[in-house]
N, C-alpha and C positions, 0 to 999 in steps of 0.2 A: 370340208372345211373347206367356207370361201372367205376373204380379209374384208376388212371393213376399215376405211380410215374415216375417222373422225374429228376435227380438231389437232390432228397431229399423231393422234393417239391411231394403233391399230391393233383391232380386235380381231378374234377368230371366232367366226358364228357356225350354228349348222345351219345347209344348205337351206332353203327355204325359209326361214324364220322372218315372222313379221316382224317390219320395223313398230311398231309399238309397243310389241315383249322386248323388241331389242333395248330400248330405252328404257323400261321400266325393271327388266333384269339386269342390262350392261350398265346402262349409265346413270341408274339410282337419281333421277329425273321427274319431277310431276308430270306425265303426262300431260294433264289437262292443263298445262299452259302452253302445250303444245298444238298448233292447228292443221302443220303436214310437216313434208320436210323438201330436199329437191336431194336426188341419185343421182350422178354425175351431170349436176346441174340443169335437172330434171325432174318438175314439181311434182311430189308423188303423194296421195294418203297414207295415212298411217298405215291403214290395213296392207299397204303394198309389201310380196313377200321379196326375201334377197335370193337373188337366182344367182349372181358371179357378183367376185369383186367390186367394189364401189366404192364411192366417194360418197357421205353423208351430211347433207347441212340439215338442222332444227329450223323450222320455219314459224316465228309466238306473232304473238299478237303487234308487238312495236315493226313488226316489218311489212312492207304495203300488200305482198301477197296474202300475209296471216290475216290482217284486217279483213281484206276480200273477202277468206275461206270463212272467218267466224262472223261478218254478217252475210254469209249468202248462207250459214246454217242457220243465225236468229230466225230470219227471211221464213226458211223452210221452214220452222218452228212457232211461227208467227201463223202462217195461210194452214199447219196443222191445226193446231189452239181454233178458228175460225171455221174450218169445217167440219170439227169432230164437234161443236155447238152449234155452231148454226150452217147446214149443209145450201140449207136450197139460197144461202147465198154465197157469192162470189166475190172475195175484196184481191184488188190490184195495189199492185206496189208501184207508183208514178212516179215519182222524183223523191232526188237528195235534198235537202234544206239542215246544213251546216253538220254534224254529224247524229242526222236524224234522216226516215226516210217517210215521205208523205202516203200512205194508202188510204186508200176508200172504199166505198161499196160499187163494184162495176154498172149498178143502176144509178148511180149518185143520189140514193133513197141516203141521208142524213148516220151517223153511227151514233147509238145514244153512250151515255157515262156508263150506263146500266150494261152494255154489252161489252165496251173497252175493261170493265173492273172482271168484268167473268171471263173472258179472253186472256188480260192476265194472269187470272189464279190458273188457267185450265195450261197456259205457257209455264209456269211454276212448276207444274203437277206432272208435265212433257217431261222437262229438267230434270228435276229430282227422280225419277225413273230410268235416267242415264241407259234411253232408246236408242238401241243402234241405226245408224245413217246408214244401210247396206245399197250399193249398187252394183244394177244389173243392164246385161248387154239384151237388147230385145229387136227382133225384126220387127222393120219397119213397121211392116203391115198388122202387126202384135200388138204395135205401142200404139200404134191410128186404132185400132179394134177397145184398149184395154181406156183409150180416151173417150172416143164414142159412148161407151158404156156408163163411164161418169160426166155426159155431156159437154163435154173439155171442146169441145171445137174448135178454140182459141188453140189450145195447146196445139191440135193436129196441125193446122194452119202452121205452125213453128217449125217442125218439123219433117212435114212433108218434101218439103222441095230440097233439101240434102242430099250430098251428093251418097256420100254409104248407105248402102243397105240396113245399117242396122241402128239402133238410139240407143243413149245411157240414159235411164232412169235412177231414181236416188225413192226408197222408199224407209218411210220411216213410221215402224207398224202398218195401218191397214189405208198410211197415207203416202199416195205413188206423185211423185213430180217430174220436170225438167227440166233442171239446172246444166246450165255450161259451166264446169270449173268442177275443182277439187272443192270435198266438203269435208268436215268433220265426221270421225266417226263414229257421235255416239251423241245424244242430246246434252249429256251433262257439261261436253265441254264449252257451251253456252253459261253464263255465270252472270254475266253483268247485262242491265238495259233496262231501259221501261218502256211504257206504252202510256201514251195521253195522250188526252181530245185535242183538237183543231182540230178548228172551221166545223166544216159537214164529214172530215175522217180523222185518223188520229197519226198520232207521228210516237216511229219505232225507235224511238232513242239507240245509240248505241256510245260505246268509249273510245275518247281520241286517241290513237297513237301514243301519243306522250304519256298519257295519263289513264293505262289499259284495265286500271281497277276501278274506274271513278264515273259515275252516270254527272258529268255534267249539267249546268241546268243549262235551259235550252234558250238561247238569245233569236227572241226574232226576227227573223227578216222578209219584213212585211213586202218591199219591194220586189225581192225575189222571187215570194212564192203567189205576190199578184202578175207580175209575169207570166209563171210557169203555167199559173191558170188562168191569162186571156188568153196561150198557146193550147190550151188544154180544151178550152169550150171552143175553139177554134176548131181543133182535128176534131171532136169529138161530131162534130156536124159534116163534117167535110169526110169523116169514116175513114182517120190516118193516124189512130193513135197509139197504134203496134208496129210492130214491124211486119205482121202476117198478113193487116189494112194497106199498107205502105206498099206491098209487095203485090198487090192487089192493080192498085192504080198503073202500077210499073206495068204488068202484065198484060192489063186493059189500053196501053198504048195515051196514056193522058196523063203524064207521067211530066209535061210541059206544061197543062195548067196548073198542076199543081206548083210545080215551078215558078210562077207567074203571081199564084194568089198567094204564098209564103213573102216574094219580093212589092208587091200591093201592101203585107201586111205590114212587113220590116219599115218599107215607105213613109208609113200613117202613123209608125211611132213615131223614125225621125221628124216630120210634122209635124208631133205633139210636144216633145222635144223644144222644138225651135219658137213653136208660142209659147214651152213656160218661160225661154229666157229672154223674148221678147216683152213678155208682161211688163218686167219691170229694168227702163228703162237706165236704171242706177248697175248693171251690169253692162261689165268691162272684157272681161273672160272668161272664157270657158277651158277648162281642162278636161281632157282624155285620157284618160289613163287602162294599161293593159300590158299583157306579157306579149312578147316577139311574134310576131306574125298573128296576130288578132283581130286583124281588121282596124286599130286605127286610124291610120290614114285615109283609106277609104271612105269611113265613117263621117270623119270630118269633112272628107268634100262634097259627101252627102247633103248632112249638116250647113255648110255654110250655103249649100243653094239653095234650103229649106228657109234659112236668112236671107236671104236676099227674099224670097220672098215676101216676105214680111218686112220688106224695107231699109234692112239695114246691108251695113258693105264689111263682111268680113272676110279680113285678112291670116290666113291657116299658115302656122310653120309647125313645125318639125324636131323633136329632139335629134333623131335621123342626120339634121343638118347640121346640128352641134358638138360633133365626136369630134374629142383631138388628134392628131396627127397619129398613123398607127406606129409608127416608135414611141409615142407619146401612154399610150393606151397599157394601164394597167395588167399585169397579169392574178390568173390564179392561183388555186396551189398548185393545179395540176400544170402549170406553166403553161396554159391556153393564153388568149387575150381574154379578158372581161369586162363587155360590153355593156355588163347590165350594172357596175357601178357609179356612184355620180362623178368620180376621179373621171370619168372614162368622156367625160362632156366638157365643152366648152362655159364651164360656167360663169363666165364674166363673160363672154361676148352676149348667153344667151339672156345673160339678165339687162346687159345695156340694150338690146334689141328690145327685151321687153318694155323695158320704160320708154324708152323714145314712143313705141306703140300706143301704151297707156297715154 
């Protein structure tokens, strides 16, 4: 017998018992609300078997680890549905847009509403069957052969640079795929989602962590999508759409050229912003927002150069220069200095200087 500590309570169980069985039999919790667990602070799948005394924590969708596992499982189900119905096509998961993932065909061809509806029905069928998602370890060479057989040479590129000589693959029915990280133990754990047409592709929508049983209406983020789309087109031309292609640039010794291209694109975007600012002479103030260390000051300096080229004489100021004295800086709930609250800034002096400049 081994001892399991869960929420301060101690349970004696048989050595080798699975976490999923322990949850169902000993805790009387709806297992389909749990995505994974932590065993002695290490994330494990629910099919993990106890082999020693342990402290157990359960991970549900409200936790960041839980939501990532949920989205990972949802993505697997979607790719399986596409593969089952349209094996001649290959679906790509491109990027996040709010609480959704934008996906499209690898060849860039549009995905019709009929296809989307068919895939959505297939996804629901897969979920209702509650098909096990099984993790297996394969020697690297065997995994390569498996992907070569299904013409998934992109996956070979992902795994071939591994230091280890084996690779973890997940199977769901006859679909096999590579995912980095823990997965749900079956398709029945995925309950809430939507699949919506968007531009040439689809949006795979999932719940917010704060509201895990509701699929909220998608708020269009046209600027974000436009930015991602612009970069996607450029990287499609450059041949750097994924980590495999990027690694090829690194191995070829031409990475410096790729960096220069990306820098040129960034500078072009800043120049376009400067043109937009100067197109209306009434504009007097430009505000740049972003989290700590996101590049606001560097961006402001580069934008200032482009504005000078447009005939303006910008003055750049930073909120960093208006922090109150350290002794007056507010503390957070942990007793640490809170530099992100308004009270950390000398607003009176900041307002005075802004007014003088205007």
